[in-house]
PAFIMAR-149182 format. One line per field, with one value per residue (C-alpha): residue number from 1; x, y, z; residue in three letters. Coordinates in pm, 1 decimal, always signed. Layout:
REM PAFIMAR-149182
num: (NUM/...) .
u: (X/...) .
v: (Y/...) .
w: (Z/...) .
residu: (ALA/...) .
//
This chain:
REM PAFIMAR-149182
num: (1/2/3/4/5/6/7/8/9/10/11/12/13/14/15/16/17/18/19/20/21/22/23/24/25/26/27/28/29/30/31/32/33/34/35/36/37/38/39/40/41/42/43/44/45/46/47/48/49/50/51/52/53/54/55/56/57/58/59/60/61/62/63/64/65/66/67/68/69/70/71/72/73/74/75/76/77/78/79/80/81/82/83/84/85/86/87/88/89/90/91/92/93/94/95/96/97/98/99/100/101/102/103/104/105/106/107/108/109/110/111/112/113/114/115/116/117/118/119/120/121/122/123/124/125/126/127/128/129/130/131/132/133/134/135/136/137/138/139/140/141/142/143/144/145/146/147/148/149/150/151/152/153/154/155/156/157/158/159/160/161/162/163/164/165/166/167/168/169/170/171/172/173/174/175/176/177/178/179/180/181/182/183/184/185/186/187/188/189/190/191/192/193/194/195/196/197/198/199/200/201/202/203/204/205/206/207/208/209/210/211/212/213/214/215/216/217/218/219/220/221/222/223/224/225/226) .
u: (-3800.3/-4014.7/-3722.8/-3514.5/-3759.3/-3798.4/-3410.2/-3401.0/-3652.9/-3461.0/-3144.9/-3315.5/-3470.5/-3137.0/-2906.2/-3164.9/-3064.5/-2699.3/-2760.9/-2986.0/-2699.4/-2523.4/-2805.1/-2655.0/-2301.0/-2436.7/-2638.7/-2326.2/-2119.7/-2381.7/-2444.3/-2078.3/-2012.1/-2299.0/-2200.8/-1832.0/-1941.0/-2164.6/-1898.1/-1626.3/-1887.8/-1995.8/-1649.8/-1576.0/-1903.7/-1834.5/-1488.8/-1610.5/-1865.8/-1683.2/-1322.9/-1038.0/-971.0/-679.9/-886.5/-1167.8/-918.1/-800.1/-1152.9/-1210.8/-930.8/-1041.6/-1401.5/-1280.4/-1052.8/-1299.6/-1578.1/-1369.0/-1217.4/-1442.3/-1521.6/-1354.7/-1025.8/-1008.6/-1078.4/-802.0/-565.2/-601.3/-626.3/-378.8/-171.0/-133.7/-196.5/+9.8/+304.2/+281.3/+236.7/-83.8/-308.7/-685.5/-984.3/-1166.3/-1468.8/-1300.4/-1166.4/-1501.6/-1651.2/-1349.6/-1345.6/-1724.7/-1708.8/-1449.1/-1648.1/-1962.1/-1801.4/-1715.8/-2086.7/-2238.1/-2015.2/-2180.2/-2530.0/-2456.2/-2291.8/-2616.4/-2824.4/-2593.3/-2635.0/-3006.0/-3014.8/-3085.6/-2756.0/-2932.9/-2938.3/-2561.4/-2567.0/-2817.1/-2611.6/-2307.8/-2503.7/-2607.7/-2240.1/-2207.6/-1895.2/-1907.0/-1831.5/-2120.7/-2356.2/-2264.6/-2293.4/-2622.0/-2809.7/-2703.0/-2618.6/-2923.7/-3137.4/-2910.4/-2908.7/-3293.4/-3277.8/-3021.3/-3247.8/-3380.0/-3037.2/-2914.7/-3179.2/-3030.8/-2700.3/-2834.4/-2953.5/-2615.9/-2409.7/-2650.8/-2602.6/-2227.5/-2173.6/-2235.8/-1897.7/-1711.5/-1760.7/-1446.9/-1243.1/-1410.0/-1651.8/-1921.0/-2217.1/-2518.0/-2363.4/-2062.7/-2279.1/-2506.1/-2202.9/-2090.2/-2414.3/-2464.4/-2109.7/-2211.9/-2558.1/-2513.0/-2846.2/-2711.0/-3026.3/-3257.9/-3012.1/-2904.9/-3278.0/-3348.2/-3082.0/-3176.8/-3520.2/-3353.4/-3141.7/-3457.4/-3651.2/-3357.4/-3338.7/-3710.2/-3732.2/-3441.7/-3568.2/-3911.1/-3776.5/-3568.6/-3889.2/-4091.6/-3792.6/-3795.3/-4155.7/-4122.6/-3830.2/-3947.5/-3885.6/-4197.9/-4153.5/-3848.6/-3984.6/-4364.4) .
v: (-4438.1/-4214.6/-3962.3/-4273.1/-4382.9/-4036.6/-4013.3/-4342.6/-4248.4/-3913.5/-4124.4/-4347.6/-4058.1/-3885.0/-4182.2/-4382.6/-4220.9/-4292.6/-4645.8/-4734.2/-4639.2/-4950.9/-5175.5/-5154.1/-5238.6/-5525.5/-5680.0/-5631.4/-5833.6/-6099.4/-6112.6/-6124.8/-6390.4/-6606.1/-6583.2/-6668.2/-6944.0/-7086.4/-7079.7/-7250.6/-7484.4/-7610.1/-7703.9/-7855.0/-8060.8/-8203.9/-8288.1/-8482.4/-8676.4/-8732.7/-8662.7/-8903.5/-9018.7/-8769.3/-8480.9/-8593.4/-8583.1/-8241.1/-8113.8/-8280.1/-8086.0/-7753.9/-7806.9/-7914.9/-7601.9/-7339.8/-7490.9/-7537.2/-7181.2/-6894.1/-6618.4/-6341.3/-6544.0/-6587.3/-6213.3/-6119.9/-6396.2/-6293.1/-5926.7/-5850.8/-6167.0/-6312.0/-5986.7/-5771.4/-6006.5/-6021.2/-5641.1/-5702.0/-5395.6/-5500.2/-5299.4/-5440.0/-5455.2/-5690.8/-5906.0/-5941.2/-6070.6/-6307.3/-6451.4/-6495.6/-6644.3/-6907.6/-7011.0/-7019.0/-7217.1/-7507.7/-7517.4/-7472.2/-7768.0/-8000.7/-7863.2/-7921.9/-8241.9/-8387.3/-8241.4/-8412.8/-8730.4/-8698.1/-8702.5/-9069.5/-9234.5/-9379.7/-9048.1/-9041.5/-9383.7/-9287.7/-8995.4/-9227.3/-9479.0/-9203.8/-9095.0/-8806.8/-8723.2/-8722.5/-8340.9/-8281.0/-8497.9/-8320.6/-7968.1/-8019.1/-8302.1/-8334.9/-7977.8/-7804.3/-8050.8/-8044.3/-7655.6/-7683.8/-7932.9/-7732.8/-7424.1/-7501.1/-7543.6/-7242.3/-7033.0/-7135.6/-7031.1/-6702.7/-6637.2/-6740.4/-6508.3/-6226.5/-6271.6/-6319.6/-6013.0/-5814.4/-5945.7/-5764.4/-5431.6/-5546.6/-5466.2/-5131.8/-5226.6/-4954.6/-5196.3/-5187.4/-5296.4/-5062.2/-4758.9/-4862.7/-4900.7/-4561.7/-4392.8/-4569.7/-4452.9/-4088.4/-4090.7/-4334.4/-4488.6/-4844.4/-5045.1/-4870.5/-4855.8/-5220.7/-5317.9/-5136.4/-5288.4/-5616.5/-5577.0/-5462.0/-5767.1/-5967.2/-5799.1/-5849.5/-6218.3/-6264.8/-6083.5/-6292.2/-6617.9/-6529.5/-6453.7/-6780.5/-6969.6/-6822.7/-6915.1/-7270.2/-7313.5/-7197.3/-7424.7/-7725.0/-8060.0/-8260.2/-8589.3/-8473.2/-8233.8/-8292.8) .
w: (-2404.3/-2608.8/-2668.3/-2763.1/-3025.1/-3165.8/-3184.4/-3354.6/-3615.1/-3688.6/-3719.2/-3964.8/-4160.5/-4178.2/-4271.8/-4482.8/-4824.5/-4766.4/-4635.8/-4940.4/-5162.1/-5030.8/-5179.3/-5528.3/-5400.8/-5195.6/-5498.8/-5730.1/-5492.6/-5443.9/-5815.8/-5897.8/-5644.0/-5759.2/-6115.3/-6043.4/-5806.5/-6082.6/-6358.4/-6131.4/-5982.1/-6302.5/-6395.1/-6043.4/-6048.9/-6394.7/-6294.4/-5979.1/-6168.8/-6499.0/-6433.3/-6376.6/-6008.3/-5970.4/-6089.6/-5852.0/-5560.2/-5650.3/-5661.7/-5322.0/-5164.3/-5323.6/-5200.6/-4852.5/-4829.4/-4918.3/-4724.0/-4409.0/-4359.9/-4230.6/-4473.5/-4250.9/-4236.9/-4614.7/-4669.0/-4442.4/-4563.7/-4927.9/-4886.2/-4624.8/-4664.7/-5010.3/-5216.1/-4985.8/-5004.0/-5376.4/-5390.1/-5597.5/-5562.0/-5602.7/-5449.3/-5146.8/-5363.8/-5611.1/-5334.1/-5177.8/-5500.2/-5550.3/-5214.3/-5186.8/-5541.8/-5446.4/-5132.6/-5331.8/-5613.2/-5349.2/-5229.7/-5575.0/-5709.7/-5461.5/-5550.3/-5919.1/-5861.2/-5694.5/-5978.4/-6240.3/-6059.8/-6044.9/-6435.8/-6530.2/-6641.0/-6949.5/-7114.1/-7130.0/-7270.6/-7534.3/-7638.2/-7671.0/-7869.5/-8136.6/-8163.3/-7940.6/-7748.2/-7374.3/-7374.0/-7619.6/-7419.0/-7090.6/-7260.9/-7434.3/-7253.0/-6900.9/-6790.6/-6919.4/-6718.8/-6410.6/-6397.5/-6375.6/-6098.9/-5910.9/-5871.9/-5526.5/-5392.6/-5569.6/-5416.4/-5076.8/-5192.8/-5283.2/-4927.5/-4790.9/-5001.3/-4930.7/-4552.8/-4599.5/-4791.7/-4472.7/-4349.2/-4629.0/-4443.6/-4256.0/-4573.9/-4622.7/-4898.3/-4904.3/-4881.3/-4667.3/-4345.2/-4373.3/-4442.4/-4151.9/-3918.6/-4022.2/-3956.2/-3631.5/-3508.0/-3599.6/-3459.4/-3172.5/-3268.8/-3306.8/-3208.0/-3448.6/-3746.6/-3713.6/-3662.3/-3986.3/-4200.5/-4066.7/-4229.3/-4556.7/-4565.0/-4509.8/-4785.6/-5038.6/-4923.7/-4974.7/-5302.7/-5442.2/-5344.8/-5464.8/-5808.7/-5818.8/-5696.6/-5986.6/-6220.8/-6072.4/-6136.1/-6496.3/-6592.6/-6382.7/-6561.0/-6555.2/-6358.5/-6162.1/-5914.0/-5881.6) .
residu: (MET/GLY/ARG/GLY/ILE/GLN/SER/GLY/TRP/GLU/ALA/ILE/ALA/GLU/GLY/LEU/PRO/TYR/ILE/LEU/GLY/GLY/ILE/GLY/VAL/THR/LEU/THR/VAL/VAL/GLY/GLY/ALA/LEU/ALA/MET/GLY/LEU/ALA/LEU/GLY/LEU/PHE/LEU/SER/VAL/ALA/GLN/VAL/TYR/GLY/ARG/PRO/TRP/LEU/GLN/ARG/VAL/VAL/GLY/VAL/TYR/VAL/TRP/PHE/PHE/ARG/GLY/ILE/PRO/LEU/LEU/VAL/LEU/LEU/PHE/LEU/ILE/TYR/PHE/GLY/ILE/LEU/ALA/ALA/LEU/GLU/ILE/ASP/LEU/SER/PRO/PHE/THR/ILE/ALA/ILE/VAL/VAL/LEU/GLY/LEU/ILE/SER/SER/ALA/TYR/GLN/SER/GLN/ILE/LEU/ARG/GLY/ALA/ILE/LEU/SER/VAL/PRO/GLU/GLY/GLN/MET/LYS/ALA/ALA/ARG/ALA/ILE/GLY/MET/SER/ASP/ALA/ARG/ALA/ILE/ALA/PHE/ILE/ILE/LEU/PRO/GLN/ALA/LEU/ARG/LEU/ALA/LEU/PRO/GLY/TRP/SER/ASN/GLU/TYR/THR/VAL/ILE/MET/LYS/ASP/SER/ALA/VAL/THR/TYR/ALA/LEU/GLY/VAL/ALA/GLU/LEU/MET/ALA/ARG/THR/ASN/HIS/THR/ALA/SER/ARG/THR/TYR/GLN/HIS/PHE/TRP/LEU/TYR/LEU/MET/VAL/GLY/PHE/ILE/TYR/MET/LEU/LEU/THR/TRP/LEU/GLY/THR/LYS/ALA/LEU/HIS/ILE/LEU/GLU/GLU/ARG/VAL/ALA/ILE/SER/GLY/TYR/THR/ARG) .
//
């Protein structure tokens, strides 16, 4: 057992610089997916709340589709299926961001939809009463409040994407999990290396949620949260 622990520490010390190099890749994938999910999610949430019935149904199908199919299936379907059939050459890194972003947009749309519905309806009526169009009222009155109200749910979405990003190693994205798996296959110290990368993911998740919690406290709307 002592020799196993010693070998584990040696494998960690040897592979740590290489593994830590994947943090930047992981954070870029997570950040890109969150940004894409937010941009699409805003449109989807506004369409669900204020759009015409046919548009609401289309958005409902979109949300149902991307929330219902596992991440790994979507990665393989798009990368090895759709893109291969269309002969479109995109890097696994790009596909990872796009697929995670599409899935995240479905979840973020529901977070944002709930936040929009939390804004008192009277504010839209007041905006109309002073001559504002619905589009301007949504952009300058409703959404700024909804985005702040959505921060607690958005923090949870960050943790989900952070953990889901580990699955992208199946496409060969050189993020934390892929580098750890490569090092473990070479050193045969799977337990210690996977234990270490688990702690790294926990640390990244904690740091991200802590930062979002601080942001949430700073932009909190009086009377809504506390």
